N, C-alpha and C positions, 0 to 999 in steps of 0.2 A: 435724485435731482438730475436736472440737464443745465447744458450750458451750451451758448450760442457762439460760434467761432467764424469768423470771416477770413477765408483763404484765398490768396492772391496765386495761387499755383495750379496747373493742371492735373498735379498727381494726386493719389489718394493717400491720405493720412488717418493714422489711429490716434484716437485720444482715449489715453488710459489714465486711470485712478492710481495714484500712488499711495503706496502702503509701507509701513515700517520705516517711515523717514526718520534718518537720525536729525536731531535737533538738540540744541543747547548741551551740546557734548563734544569733547575733543576727539571723541573716538572716530576713526575713520568710517565714512559712510559707504554703505553695500552697493555694488553695482545694481541697477543703473544710474545710481543717485551720487556719482564721483563729484559732481560741482554742487552738491549742497552745502551751503555754508555751515560753519559750525554753530553758529547762532540763529539757524533758521528756527522758526516757529511755525508749527504744524498748524494749518487752518483748513478745515473740510472744504471750505468752498473754493480754495485755490490749490488744493493739493491735485493736480492735473499735469499732465505731460503729454506731447505730441511726439509720433513717431512715424517717420515716413514708411510706407509699406511697401515702396519698390525699390529695387537696388539702384544706387547712383541716381534716383530721382528722375531717371529715364522715362519716356512716354511708353507705356504698354510693356515697360521691362518686367523681367520676373518678379513676382510677388513674394516677398518675405512670408515664410510660412514655417512650419514644424515638419511639414512634409508627411510620407507614409507613416502611419503607426503600427507597430507591431501589435498583433491583438489576437490572443488564443484563450480559450476557456478550458481549464482543466476540472474535472469533476473531483479528482483525487490530487490534490496538490501536494501531498505528503512527500517527504523525502525516502529515496529508497538506497540502501547500501549493500550493493550485489558484489560481494567480496570475491566471488568466481566468475565474474563476466567482464568481456572485453566490449569496449564501443568504438567505432572511429567515425570521423567527421567526413566532411566533404574534401576535396581534393586541393591541393597549391600546386600551382603551375607557375615558376618563375619566369618562364618565357612569355608568356601570354598575361602575366599579371593577375590571373584567377586566383582568388585566396577565399576559398570556403572552409577554412579550417574551424571556423565558429558555427557552422551549420550542423545539425545533428537532426535531419529530417526524420520525423517519427512515422513517415509513411513508407520509409524503406526499411530492409532488414539489415541493420548496421550494428547487431550484437551478435556476440557469440559467447557461449558459456562453457565451462569446463566442469568436471564432477565437483561438486561440492563438498563431497565426501573426504576429498584430498585437501582441504583447507582452502584457505584464501591465496590469492595471486601475489606473490612478493617481489618478483622481478620479471622483466621481459628483455629478451635479448635478441636482435635482428641479426640475423646470418644469411647473408646472399639475399633469396628470396624467400627465406623462411623465417618464422617467428619462434623463439624457443620461449616457453612459458615454465616458469619455476612456481610451484605451489608449495605449500609447506610439507606435503607427503607425496608429491610425484613432480615429475617433470614431463613435458609434453613438447611436440612440436605442431605447429599450424602453417599450412601452405597458404602462401601469399599469391593473390590473383591467379590461382589455379585450384583445381580440386582433382581428387582421385577417385577413379573407377576401378574396383576390384574384379579381377576375371574369375573364372570358375575354380582356378586352381589357387586363387588367393594373393595373386600378383597384383600390384598397384601399378595402374597405368595413368600415369599424370596427363590431365587436359586442361587447356584454358576455360576459364569461365568469367562470370560477372561478380563472383563472391570475392570481395576484398579480403575476407578471412575465410580461407577454405577447410579442407579436412583436418580435424585435430587428431594426432596420432601420438599416444603416451610411449615413452620410452620404457625399456623393459626394467625392471627392478623396483622395489617399493622404497624408493628413495626421493627425497625433497630438499629444500633449503631452509626448512623451519622457517624461524623468522629472523634470518640473518641475512638479508641481501647484500650488506657491506662485506660478506666474506667472498662474494664473487670475483673473479679475476680471469682474464682471457690472454691467451697467447696463441696465435696461429688458429688451429682448428681445435684446441683444448680449451676447455672451461673447469676451473677449479672452484670449488665451494664446500661448505661445511653442511652438514645435518646433526644439529645439535640432539634431536630427539633420538637418534640413532648412533650417538656418540662417534660419527665418523667424517672423515674429510675425503672428499669426491673429485673425481675427474672424469668429465663427460667428453667423447669423443666425436668427430662428424659421424662415424658409422653407426652412433647411438649406443655405443658400450659404455657403462659407467662402472668406475673401477674405484674401488675403496683404497685410495692411497695411504691412509692412516694405518693399514695393516702391513705396510713395509716397515717392520721393525718397531713400530710406535702405537701398536694397537691398545696397549695399557695404559701409557700415558694420555691419549687422548680420550680414552674412556673415563679416565680420573678426572680430567681437567673439565671435559665439556658436560660432565655429570655432577660437577662438585656443588654441594648443598650446605647449607647452614644447620643449625641445631634444630629448627624447625621444618627441616625438610625443603625450604625454598631455595631454588637455583641463587647461586652466588655469582654467576658469570654476567656480567655487566653488559660487554659488547665484544663482537668478534669482528676484527679487520682484516681484509685479504687484499692482495695486490700481487701484480707480477713485476718482477725485476728484469729489466731488458738488458741491463748490464751483464748479469751474471747468468741470465735465464733460469732463474728460480722462482718459485711461488713463496711468496712472504705471507705468513699467518700470526695474527697477534690475538692471542685469546686473554681478555681481560676482565678482572673481577671488580666487584663492587666495592666502592671505598669502606663502607661499613664492615666488611670481611677483611680488611687489611689492604685492599687494592694490589693484592698479587698479580702477576702477568706473566705470559711466557709468548716471546717473539721467534719463530722458529722459520727454517726454509727447506723447500722441497725441491730437490734437483732431480729433472727428468732423466738426465744422461745415466746416473747410478741407481735411479728408482729408489731414491732414500731420502732421509732427512737428514741434512748435513751440519747444520750450524744452529746453535741459539744466540739471540742478540739481546742486549741489555736494553735498547731503545723500546719506547711504548708509544706506537704512532695513534692519532687520530684518523687518519687516513693515509692510504698508500696509493701511489700512481705512477707510472712511467711515461716519458715522452723523449723521443728521439735517443733510445738507449741510455737514458738517465733515469735513476731512481730518485723518486721525491717523495717527501713523507711531510705530514702537516702535524704540528703539535701546538696547541694554545694558539692558533691564528698565526704560528710562524712557520714558514715554508723551509724545509732544510733538503740540500741536495747530497746525494750520497756518492760513494765512489770518486771523489774529487781530490785526493790526497787526505793527508791528517788522517792515516790508518788508526784505527783504533778508536776514533774519536766519536762519540754518540751523546745525544742528550739521554738522561737516565731517569728511570722510573717516571712518577705522575709529573715532575715538573720538565721545565725545558732549558735548563741548563747545560752548557756544552763542557764535557769533560773527557780526558783521554783516559781509557780505560785498559788494563793488561788483556792480551788475548791468551786462551787457553784452547788445547786440544787434548781430548780424551780418546785414549787408543786402548783397545783390548788385545792383548796377545792369548791365542789359544790353538796354537798349533798341536796336533796329537793329544785330543781333548782327555782320552782316557788314561795319559801316561802321566805321573807324578814328576814333574820337571825340576832342575835347578837352573834358574835364571842368573846368568854369570855377569853379564854385561849389558849395557843399553847402548843403542846406536842409533843415529838418525841422518837424515839427508835433507838437506835446506838451508837456510839461511843461517849465519852465525847469529848468536844471542840468544837461542832458546835454552832453557834450563828444565831440569827435570824437578816438578814440584812435589810429585808423590809416585810410588809404585808398590801397590799392595797386591798380595797374593791371595789365591783363595784359601789359603791356609791362614790369612790375617797378617801373615809375615809383611813387614813393610821395610823399605829402605830409606837411607838418609838422603835429603834433597842434593841434588847435584847442580853446582853453578854454572852459569853460560862460559862458554870459550872466550877466553881475552889472549889477544895477541902479544907474545912477548918482544919486547923492544931491546932487552939488555938480557946479559947471562944471568943477574940474579932474578929477573922474573921469569927466565926460562927454568930455573931451578925451583922456584916457588911454584910456578905452574904444575911441574913434574909431580910434586907431592901434596898438592891441592886436590879438593873433590870437586873438579871441574872437568867440562867436557874437553877432550883433547883433538885437534883437527890432525887427519891423515888422508892425503889423496881427495882432499875436498869432502870428506866424510868426518863425522864428530862421532867420538864413542868416549866411554867412561866405564870403569869398574862399578859395581854395583857392593854397597856395604849395608848390611843389616841393621835396622834401627832396633837395637835391643832393649829391655826394659830397664827402667832406672834402678830396679832392684837387683840386677844382675849386673855382674862385674863385666867387661869386655871378654874375658877369657871364658866367661860362662855363655856367651852369644855365639853368634855364627861367624864372628870375623876370624878369619886365619891371617895373621900377620904377615907382611911382605907384599909380593907383588901379586899373590893369588889371593882371590877373595871369593867365598863360597857364594853369595848372594843370597837369594831367598828360593824356597821351594813352595811349589803348589801345582795344582791342575793349570790355571791360568793367572794372569795377572793384569790389573789394570794401572794404566801409566797416564799422568796428567802432564802434559807439556804447556809451559807458559812462557811468555815473551814480554818484555817491559816495552810499551809503545811510547812511553814518556821521553824516553832519550831521544829519539828520532822518529816521529812519526809520519815523515814524508816519504819514506823508505818501505817499500812493500818486503814483508818478511813471509818468506814461504817455508812450509813443511811437506816435503812429499813422502817420505817415509819413515817409520819407526820400527826397530827389530832389536832383537837380544840374541845373545848367544847362549844357547841351553843345551844341558845334558842331563839324561835320564838320571832321576835320583836312584841311588843304590839301597836307600833304606826308607 
């Protein structure tokens, strides 16, 4: 149908038919019908509205329109999932205001692919003017804004070029990051990550050397933890979280099992200075990160700051409860490993408050626990301290005699204890010592343990 409208303006107007008019309803009308009354009754003859076509109604002003429409014809519009391919967009220049990050021109060579036989790309890390590509079974380095020409001797000569992603060169070694990009951490020029398929924890340096740091005394441990399976042969490792502790300069790694398998976990730290794994922790983080020499972890949406006093205080297990835990250190004494020794005393250097929880020799001989040093303030306390099985202090060192933990079926005379000031201790090739300290007494004081030793003599039988 048509309708005649008489206009008294020189501007151009559009007459449009109204559709989906909200009427006889308390519901909010949909734009552009904001002013339609709630009791409006739709009538086809009057459901029209007038819209001015020029901005501000000015003479020959810009006409309102949709502008240029993007149009493209795709003969094969199906989605492609290219797990081994990189793609880059147009440039972004904050100085000139150019932002072409949403443009992917199919007329240009904007994709680079790596070998699909090495699995999918799990992580990218930009280092200076290079891009490190972590696949499941391989690690490669791509040149950015440059390319490499190889001489007859095989030496690479770097040249500038128009390629955004240039030559892709693989690092030596058949290692990857599996499907655990969350295990990645970086400090300086060192990159740390895990390869669950090969039961390894790895470090990558700028020189391109990949070192299996899990082999530093912990090969069996990581082999068992990373390859743990259930009764049906399915992996029970749920997630692996890694991060770098800028406060202690340690790589923190947490291997966490599925809840159905019991939810066990192990959080350990690696120290580059000693090239070894130094500590086990009781906390189970969801994510690990560092900022300005502070270590932060996340658990159930909560942010925790570490090394800020309250020593020995962690959130424990699957929950996020804040509790104070005792600290313990395990030491193995194994001097002259081929000689059967008699361990007579236990000595340590460090803060007062440490106690001997257990000491077990290779022969399965064990000692009685030794309590922490307690300062005597009276003659009675001094006499009691002399005859108690506690650490004694002399010249800022702590020492105690060892008394063997004999069987209940034996009388003391049948054991190894020699009554008096001389105690025979325990015999064996080596002994394992567990030192512990109670942090609940004053967890705002840092308690240190520098050295643990024992006076030994060669066994005569």
